[in-house]
C-alpha positions as CSV (number, residue, x, y, z in Angstrom):
1,X,180.5,84.4,-87.0
2,X,177.6,86.1,-85.6
3,X,174.1,85.9,-86.9
4,X,171.1,87.9,-85.9
5,X,167.5,87.9,-87.1
6,X,164.2,88.4,-85.4
7,X,162.7,84.9,-86.0
8,X,165.5,83.4,-83.9
9,X,166.3,85.3,-80.7
10,X,169.8,84.7,-78.8
11,X,169.7,83.2,-75.5
12,X,172.3,83.1,-72.8
13,X,175.5,81.4,-73.8
14,X,176.1,77.7,-72.8
15,X,179.8,77.5,-72.2
16,X,179.6,73.5,-72.6
17,X,176.4,72.0,-73.9
18,X,175.1,69.0,-72.0
19,X,173.3,66.7,-74.4
20,X,170.1,64.3,-73.7
21,X,169.2,61.9,-76.3
22,X,165.7,60.4,-76.5
23,X,165.4,57.5,-78.8
24,X,168.4,55.0,-79.5
25,X,167.4,53.2,-82.5
26,X,169.3,53.3,-85.7
27,X,169.2,57.3,-85.8
28,X,169.9,57.6,-82.1
29,X,173.1,55.5,-82.3
30,X,174.4,57.3,-85.2
31,X,173.8,60.6,-83.6
32,X,176.1,59.4,-80.6
33,X,178.8,58.3,-83.2
34,X,178.5,61.9,-84.9
35,X,178.8,63.9,-81.6
36,X,182.2,62.1,-80.8
37,X,183.6,64.8,-83.3
38,X,181.9,67.8,-81.9
39,X,183.8,70.0,-79.4
40,X,182.0,71.7,-76.6
41,X,179.4,69.2,-76.1
42,X,178.9,65.9,-73.9
43,X,176.1,63.4,-74.0
44,X,175.0,63.1,-70.3
45,X,171.5,61.4,-70.7
46,X,170.0,58.7,-72.8
47,X,166.5,57.4,-72.9
48,X,164.6,54.8,-74.9
49,X,161.5,52.6,-74.3
50,X,163.8,49.6,-74.6
51,X,166.3,49.1,-71.8
52,X,168.6,47.1,-74.0
53,X,169.0,50.0,-76.2
54,X,170.2,52.3,-73.3
55,X,172.8,49.6,-72.6
56,X,173.8,49.3,-76.3
57,X,174.2,53.1,-76.3
58,X,176.4,52.9,-73.2
59,X,178.6,50.4,-74.7
60,X,178.9,52.6,-77.9
61,X,179.8,55.6,-75.8
62,X,182.5,53.5,-73.9
63,X,183.9,52.3,-77.3
64,X,184.2,55.8,-78.3
65,X,186.0,56.8,-75.4
66,X,183.2,58.9,-74.0
67,X,181.9,58.9,-70.2
68,X,179.0,56.9,-69.4
69,X,175.6,58.8,-69.6
70,X,172.7,58.5,-67.2
71,X,170.0,56.2,-68.5
72,X,166.3,57.0,-68.4
73,X,163.3,54.8,-69.2
74,X,160.6,56.4,-71.2
75,X,158.4,56.9,-68.1
76,X,161.4,58.7,-66.5
77,X,161.7,61.3,-69.4
78,X,160.2,64.0,-67.1
79,X,162.7,63.3,-64.5
80,X,165.5,63.6,-67.1
81,X,164.0,67.1,-68.1
82,X,163.8,68.3,-64.8
83,X,167.2,67.0,-63.6
84,X,169.1,70.5,-64.3
85,X,171.6,68.4,-65.9
86,X,170.7,68.6,-69.7
87,X,170.8,71.8,-71.7
88,X,169.7,70.7,-75.3
89,X,167.6,67.5,-76.0
90,X,168.0,65.6,-79.4
91,X,164.9,63.7,-80.4
92,X,165.5,60.7,-82.5
93,X,162.3,58.7,-82.2
94,X,159.5,57.9,-84.4
95,X,157.5,60.6,-86.2
96,X,154.4,60.2,-84.1
97,X,156.2,61.1,-80.8
98,X,158.4,64.1,-82.1
99,X,155.6,66.9,-81.0
100,X,154.8,65.7,-77.5
101,X,158.4,65.1,-76.7
102,X,159.6,68.3,-78.0
103,X,156.7,70.3,-76.3
104,X,157.5,68.6,-73.2
105,X,161.2,69.4,-73.5
106,X,160.6,73.2,-74.1
107,X,158.0,73.2,-71.3
108,X,160.8,72.1,-68.9
109,X,162.9,75.1,-70.2
110,X,165.4,73.3,-72.3
111,X,166.4,73.7,-76.0
112,X,165.4,70.9,-78.4
113,X,166.6,69.6,-81.8
114,X,164.3,67.2,-83.5
115,X,164.7,64.8,-86.4
116,X,162.6,65.6,-89.5
117,X,159.6,65.8,-90.0
118,X,158.9,68.2,-87.1
119,X,155.1,67.2,-87.2
120,X,152.7,65.5,-89.3
121,X,149.6,67.9,-88.8
122,X,148.9,71.6,-89.1
123,X,147.7,71.6,-85.6
124,X,150.7,70.2,-84.2
125,X,152.9,72.5,-86.3
126,X,151.1,75.4,-84.7
127,X,151.5,73.6,-81.3
128,X,155.4,73.7,-81.9
129,X,155.5,77.3,-82.7
130,X,153.4,78.4,-79.8
131,X,155.2,76.4,-77.3
132,X,158.5,77.6,-78.5
133,X,157.5,81.5,-78.4
134,X,155.6,81.0,-75.1
135,X,158.7,79.2,-73.3
136,X,161.4,81.1,-75.0
137,X,163.4,78.0,-76.2
138,X,165.0,77.2,-79.4
139,X,163.6,74.5,-81.5
140,X,166.0,73.3,-84.2
141,X,165.0,71.0,-87.1
142,X,167.8,68.4,-87.8
143,X,167.7,68.9,-91.5
144,X,171.1,68.2,-92.6
145,X,170.5,68.9,-96.2
146,X,170.6,72.6,-95.4
147,X,174.3,72.2,-94.5
148,X,175.5,70.4,-97.6
149,X,178.6,72.2,-98.6
150,X,177.4,72.3,-102.1
151,X,174.2,74.0,-100.9
152,X,176.0,76.3,-98.6
153,X,178.4,77.6,-101.4
154,X,175.3,77.9,-103.8
155,X,173.7,80.2,-101.1
156,X,177.0,82.2,-101.1
157,X,176.9,82.4,-104.8
158,X,173.3,83.7,-104.8
159,X,174.1,86.3,-102.1
160,X,177.0,87.6,-104.4
161,X,174.3,88.1,-107.0
162,X,176.1,86.0,-109.7
163,X,172.9,84.1,-110.6
164,X,170.7,87.3,-110.5
165,X,167.2,87.1,-109.3
166,X,166.1,83.7,-108.4
167,X,162.9,82.7,-110.3
168,X,162.6,78.9,-109.5
169,X,164.0,76.0,-107.5
170,X,163.6,72.3,-107.7
171,X,164.3,69.9,-104.7
172,X,163.2,66.6,-103.5
173,X,164.1,63.2,-102.1
174,X,164.7,60.5,-104.9
175,X,165.9,57.4,-103.1
176,X,164.8,53.9,-103.9
177,X,164.5,52.8,-100.3
178,X,162.3,49.9,-101.3
179,X,165.1,48.1,-103.1
180,X,167.4,48.7,-100.0
181,X,164.7,47.3,-97.8
182,X,164.2,44.2,-100.1
183,X,167.9,43.3,-100.1
184,X,168.2,43.7,-96.4
185,X,171.0,46.3,-96.5
186,X,169.3,48.2,-93.6
187,X,166.3,48.9,-91.5
188,X,164.0,51.4,-93.3
189,X,161.6,52.8,-90.4
190,X,160.4,55.6,-92.9
191,X,158.7,53.1,-95.1
192,X,156.7,51.5,-92.2
193,X,155.8,54.8,-90.8
194,X,154.4,56.1,-94.3
195,X,152.3,53.1,-94.8
196,X,151.1,52.1,-91.3
197,X,149.1,54.4,-88.9
198,X,150.0,57.5,-91.2
199,X,147.1,60.1,-90.8
200,X,146.8,60.9,-94.6
201,X,146.1,58.9,-97.6
202,X,147.7,61.3,-100.1
203,X,150.5,63.9,-100.2
204,X,154.2,64.1,-99.7
205,X,155.1,62.5,-96.3
206,X,158.9,63.4,-96.2
207,X,159.2,66.9,-97.6
208,X,161.9,68.6,-95.7
209,X,165.0,67.4,-97.5
210,X,163.7,69.1,-100.7
211,X,161.9,72.2,-99.2
212,X,164.4,73.2,-96.6
213,X,167.3,74.1,-98.9
214,X,164.8,75.7,-101.5
215,X,163.3,77.7,-98.8
216,X,166.8,79.1,-97.9
217,X,167.5,79.9,-101.5
218,X,164.2,81.8,-102.0
219,X,164.8,83.9,-98.7
220,X,161.7,82.3,-97.1
221,X,161.1,83.9,-93.7
222,X,163.6,86.6,-94.7
223,X,161.7,88.8,-97.2
224,X,159.5,86.2,-98.9
225,X,157.2,83.4,-98.0
226,X,155.5,80.5,-99.6
227,X,151.8,81.3,-100.0
228,X,150.1,78.2,-101.8
229,X,150.9,74.8,-103.2
230,X,149.4,72.4,-105.5
231,X,150.1,68.6,-105.1
232,X,149.6,65.6,-107.4
233,X,150.9,61.9,-107.2
234,X,151.2,58.9,-109.5
235,X,149.3,55.7,-108.9
236,X,146.7,57.0,-106.3
237,X,145.6,53.6,-105.4
238,X,149.2,52.2,-104.5
239,X,150.6,52.6,-101.1
240,X,151.9,56.1,-100.2
241,X,155.6,55.2,-100.3
242,X,155.1,53.8,-103.9
243,X,153.8,56.8,-105.4
244,X,155.8,59.8,-106.9
245,X,154.5,62.9,-105.3
246,X,155.0,66.3,-107.1
247,X,154.2,69.7,-105.6
248,X,154.3,73.0,-107.1
249,X,154.8,76.0,-104.7
250,X,154.4,79.8,-105.2
251,X,155.9,82.6,-103.1
252,X,154.5,86.2,-102.2
253,X,157.0,87.6,-104.7
254,X,155.8,85.4,-107.5
255,X,158.7,83.0,-107.6
256,X,158.0,79.1,-107.9
257,X,159.4,75.9,-106.5
258,X,158.9,72.2,-107.4
259,X,159.1,69.5,-104.7
260,X,159.4,65.8,-105.3
261,X,159.3,62.6,-103.4
262,X,160.1,59.1,-105.0
263,X,161.1,56.2,-102.8
264,X,160.1,53.3,-105.1
265,X,161.4,53.5,-108.7
266,X,165.1,52.7,-109.7
267,X,165.8,56.3,-110.5
268,X,169.3,57.1,-109.2
269,X,169.7,59.0,-106.0
270,X,169.0,62.7,-106.3
271,X,167.8,65.8,-104.2
272,X,167.8,67.7,-107.5
273,X,169.1,70.8,-105.9
274,X,168.5,73.2,-109.0
275,X,167.8,76.9,-109.4
276,X,167.2,79.1,-112.2
277,X,168.1,82.9,-111.9
278,X,167.9,85.8,-114.2
279,X,171.6,85.5,-114.7
280,X,172.3,81.8,-114.3
281,X,171.4,78.1,-113.6
282,X,173.0,75.9,-111.1
283,X,172.2,72.2,-110.1
284,X,174.0,69.4,-108.1
285,X,172.1,66.3,-109.6
286,X,172.6,64.3,-111.6
287,X,175.8,66.1,-112.4
288,X,176.8,69.5,-111.2
289,X,176.2,72.1,-113.9
290,X,176.7,75.8,-113.8
291,X,175.8,78.3,-116.6
292,X,176.0,81.9,-116.2
293,X,174.8,84.5,-118.7
294,X,177.5,85.3,-121.3
295,X,179.3,82.1,-120.8
296,X,179.8,80.2,-124.3
297,X,179.3,77.0,-122.4
298,X,178.4,75.6,-119.1
299,X,180.9,74.2,-116.3
300,X,180.3,70.5,-115.6
301,X,181.2,68.0,-112.8
302,X,184.5,68.7,-110.9
303,X,184.7,72.1,-112.7
304,X,181.6,73.2,-110.9
305,X,182.8,72.2,-107.5
306,X,186.1,73.9,-108.2
307,X,184.3,77.2,-109.1
308,X,182.3,77.2,-106.1
309,X,185.0,76.6,-103.8
310,X,186.9,79.4,-105.3
311,X,184.3,82.0,-106.0
312,X,181.6,81.2,-103.4
313,X,183.2,80.9,-99.9
314,X,180.3,80.0,-97.5
315,X,180.3,81.7,-93.9
316,X,180.3,78.1,-92.7
317,X,183.5,77.2,-94.5
318,X,185.5,76.6,-91.4
319,X,183.0,73.8,-90.3
320,X,183.3,72.2,-93.9
321,X,187.0,72.2,-93.7
322,X,186.9,70.8,-90.0
323,X,184.5,68.1,-91.2
324,X,187.0,67.0,-93.9
325,X,190.0,67.2,-91.8
326,X,188.5,64.9,-89.1
327,X,187.4,62.4,-91.8
328,X,183.8,62.3,-90.8
329,X,181.6,60.0,-92.5
330,X,179.1,62.8,-93.7
331,X,180.4,66.4,-93.8
332,X,176.9,68.1,-93.8
333,X,176.0,66.1,-90.6
334,X,179.2,67.6,-89.1
335,X,178.5,71.1,-90.2
336,X,175.1,71.0,-88.9
337,X,176.0,69.6,-85.5
338,X,179.1,71.7,-85.0
339,X,177.4,75.0,-86.1
340,X,174.5,74.2,-83.7
341,X,176.7,73.6,-80.7
342,X,178.7,76.8,-81.5
343,X,175.8,79.0,-81.7
344,X,174.4,77.7,-78.3
345,X,177.9,77.9,-76.7
346,X,178.1,81.7,-77.9
347,X,174.5,82.7,-77.4
348,X,173.8,83.2,-81.0
349,X,170.6,82.8,-82.8
350,X,170.4,79.7,-85.0
351,X,170.2,79.1,-88.7
352,X,167.1,77.1,-88.5
353,X,164.0,77.9,-86.4
354,X,160.6,76.5,-85.2
355,X,158.9,78.6,-87.9
356,X,161.1,76.8,-90.7
357,X,160.3,73.5,-89.1
358,X,156.6,74.1,-88.9
359,X,156.5,75.6,-92.4
360,X,158.4,72.7,-93.9
361,X,156.3,70.0,-92.1
362,X,152.9,71.8,-92.8
363,X,153.5,70.4,-96.4
364,X,152.6,66.8,-95.3
365,X,148.9,67.7,-94.6
366,X,148.7,70.6,-97.0
367,X,149.9,68.3,-100.0
368,X,147.5,65.7,-98.8
369,X,144.6,68.1,-98.8
370,X,145.5,69.6,-102.3
371,X,145.8,66.1,-103.7
372,X,142.5,64.8,-102.5
373,X,140.7,67.9,-103.1
374,X,142.4,68.4,-106.6
375,X,143.1,72.2,-105.9
376,X,145.6,74.6,-104.8
377,X,145.7,75.2,-101.1
378,X,147.0,78.2,-99.1
379,X,149.9,77.8,-96.8
380,X,149.8,79.6,-93.4
381,X,152.0,82.2,-92.2
382,X,153.7,80.7,-89.1
383,X,155.6,83.8,-88.5
384,X,152.4,85.9,-88.3
385,X,153.9,88.6,-90.5
386,X,157.4,88.8,-89.3
387,X,158.6,87.1,-92.6
388,X,158.7,90.4,-94.4
389,X,160.6,92.2,-91.5
390,X,163.4,89.6,-90.8
391,X,166.7,89.5,-92.4
392,X,170.0,87.4,-91.8
393,X,173.3,89.1,-91.3
394,X,176.4,86.8,-91.2
395,X,179.7,88.3,-89.8
396,X,182.9,86.5,-89.2
């Protein structure tokens, strides 16, 4: 498969990708576990502010049959970046350190992949864009929802034209994390980051799971762009993580999207994933539903999955099947990781770019501003006009 578009230049192929991981908490350790399935990549460097976490990661590598990686303290990160032994750095730290670490990595001439969100402020979104452009390095946002097999096949169905012109999309992140935290099922750092030290008193602090897939469906940065948003939330006096955030967005071509965040109510897990086109409607949650113009009734449940598998083969289908064959815990993580490494090894441009990361993360400050000022706000064009010139071409 070959992908080319002006917003993601191709760089020299990396026959074998040497990985460094910064941040070895819950997410970092899960990243190590994920990468045991990925061919063509080896974890060679580990860094964390706590020495015991580095040792825990080394133990995990050993248990997975992987070679030991070199450990670096937080203060030794510049040494790791300058070692010449790392090609791609995966940043799995707290939100507040994403930008300085990502910029330091690109300044050192390395590619970087970062957990979401990329940044919390508009200033930092622009800083990422400018650093990536100036240094000529890839910035890849680790937004796995853009690699969900249902979403990838939805993209293929849209590309075939079966849904007509897409008019509206809905997406979000609806997940009762407060109940999980109260039950002690797992540590939820996101809740603490939203309510302690967070720079804004309003808005959507975790937008990328919803806006990323919607942006792809609406060809954002590839012929269209988001121009403005309007944000409101419930219970404005409650802690940020206990509100329900709703955002309406408009595109240059006059299409719309709605973005939602609810981490507190007992509503069942959902990312919504719905789109309305001139010739059809499709959604994943609460149950897959597909209705095309002219059909007497809609397909539902497994019928939708069967239809998409049969009629909407994704260009990334081989990675979907590989993930299933390997029995991975989360197929969309596998597709994201395997596709990223494949593109780096073959010198291909990436599916997600620094412009996507900046746009999706800019919603954080923009939604806070819109909600506080009770008015729509403009969304900056991080591509500086390239959105209307860029297109994506996928070839086997």
